[in-house]
VODREN-571223 format. One record per residue (C-alpha): residue number from 0; residue in one letter; x, y, z. Coordinates in steps of 0.2 Angstrom, whole numbers. Example, Ala and Ser with C-alpha at 12.3 -4.5 7.8 and 13.67 -1.06 7.14 Angstrom:
REC  pos  code      X      Y      Z
REC    0     A     62    -22     39
REC    1     S     68     -5     36
This chain:
REC  pos  code      X      Y      Z
REC    0     M     28    139      4
REC    1     G     39    125     10
REC    2     P     39    107      4
REC    3     G     27    101     18
REC    4     Q     15    115     14
REC    5     M     15    110     -4
REC    6     M     12     92      0
REC    7     S     -3     97     12
REC    8     Q    -10    107     -1
REC    9     R     -8     93    -14
REC   10     H    -17     81     -4
REC   11     R    -30     91      5
REC   12     G    -45     83     -4
REC   13     G    -39     65      0
REC   14     G    -38     54     15
REC   15     W    -22     62     22
REC   16     M    -33     74     31
REC   17     R    -42     60     40
REC   18     G    -30     59     54
REC   19     D    -27     41     53
REC   20     R     -8     42     51
REC   21     W     -7     34     34
REC   22     G      1     49     25
REC   23     Y     19     50     17
REC   24     G     26     60     32
REC   25     Q     20     47     45
REC   26     Q     30     32     50
REC   27     H     22     19     39
REC   28     G     22     30     24
REC   29     R     41     34     26
REC   30     M     45     15     25
REC   31     Y     43     16      6
REC   32     N     61     16     -2
REC   33     L     63     20    -20
REC   34     N     79     10    -20
REC   35     T     71     -6    -16
REC   36     V     56     -6    -28
REC   37     E     52    -22    -37
REC   38     T     38    -31    -46
REC   39     V     32    -48    -40
REC   40     R     19    -60    -47
REC   41     G     10    -74    -39
REC   42     T     -6    -80    -31
REC   43     I    -15    -73    -16
REC   44     V    -15    -86     -2
REC   45     G    -23    -74     11
REC   46     T    -31    -57     15
REC   47     D    -30    -49     32
REC   48     S    -33    -33     41
REC   49     F    -18    -26     51
REC   50     T    -14    -10     60
REC   51     P      5     -5     58
REC   52     S      6      5     74
REC   53     A     -5     13     87
REC   54     G    -17     26     82
REC   55     M    -18     21     64
REC   56     S    -34     15     56
REC   57     P    -35     -3     50
REC   58     G    -25     -7     34
REC   59     M    -26    -22     22
REC   60     Q    -13    -34     18
REC   61     I    -12    -49      6
REC   62     S     -1    -64      7
REC   63     V      6    -68    -11
REC   64     N     15    -85    -15
REC   65     T     27    -81    -29
REC   66     G     33    -99    -32
REC   67     T     49    -95    -22
REC   68     E     42    -86     -7
REC   69     T     26    -81      2
REC   70     L     26    -62      5
REC   71     P     15    -51     15
REC   72     I     10    -36      4
REC   73     H      4    -20     13
REC   74     L     -9    -12      1
REC   75     G    -15      3     12
REC   76     P    -29      9     23
REC   77     R    -45     -1     22
REC   78     W    -56     14     20
REC   79     F    -46     19      4
REC   80     L    -46      1     -3
REC   81     D    -64     -1      0
REC   82     S    -67     15    -10
REC   83     Q    -58      7    -24
REC   84     N    -70     -8    -25
REC   85     L    -56    -21    -24
REC   86     N    -63    -39    -23
REC   87     L    -47    -48    -19
REC   88     A    -48    -66    -14
REC   89     S    -37    -81    -11
REC   90     G    -33    -89    -28
REC   91     D    -32    -73    -38
REC   92     E    -17    -71    -49
REC   93     I     -9    -54    -47
REC   94     E      6    -43    -50
REC   95     V     12    -30    -37
REC   96     T     25    -17    -38
REC   97     G     32    -10    -22
REC   98     S     46     -7    -10
REC   99     R     53    -22     -1
REC  100     V     56    -17     17
REC  101     D     58    -25     34
REC  102     F     42    -24     44
REC  103     A     41    -32     61
REC  104     G     57    -43     57
REC  105     R     49    -50     41
REC  106     S     53    -45     22
REC  107     T     37    -36     16
REC  108     I     32    -27      1
REC  109     V     24    -10      3
REC  110     A     13     -9    -13
REC  111     S     13      6    -25
REC  112     E      3     -3    -39
REC  113     L     -8    -18    -40
REC  114     R    -13    -27    -56
REC  115     E    -26    -41    -58
REC  116     G    -29    -45    -76
REC  117     D    -32    -29    -86
REC  118     T    -36    -19    -70
REC  119     A    -22     -8    -62
REC  120     I    -24      2    -46
REC  121     A    -11     15    -41
REC  122     L     -8     15    -23
REC  123     R      7     27    -23
REC  124     D     14     39    -36
REC  125     S     31     37    -44
REC  126     D     39     46    -29
REC  127     G     32     34    -17
REC  128     I     19     46    -10
REC  129     P      2     37     -6
REC  130     S    -12     40    -18
REC  131     L    -26     41     -4
REC  132     R    -40     48    -14
REC  133     P    -57     39    -14
REC  134     R    -64     36    -31
């Protein structure tokens, strides 16, 4: 069994099989770079839906003011985040770990973990592979 087959087997029960193109092998999933991972802390100043490219289901992004910059943070597909019962709102203090990438000409964080208070949600594993399994 080749690596692609193993990945397919590994994620068969999750959202990767939905056909919405959010998986690791897709364009947006491949943007994650383990060499640019960092953690930022700040205040949410906005939440929004976005679609990274044609054919993808809507995603959720938040804008976070770190005190030195305001960054868009890509969290993942909305269907997955809705299954996590996230209630993010402007004014919330959060910590996000993820990969800093260039998206549409702007410095953006593709999140791997989100922390709000004592609650943490893993959005990707330690290899950067999306954790797209509803609770």
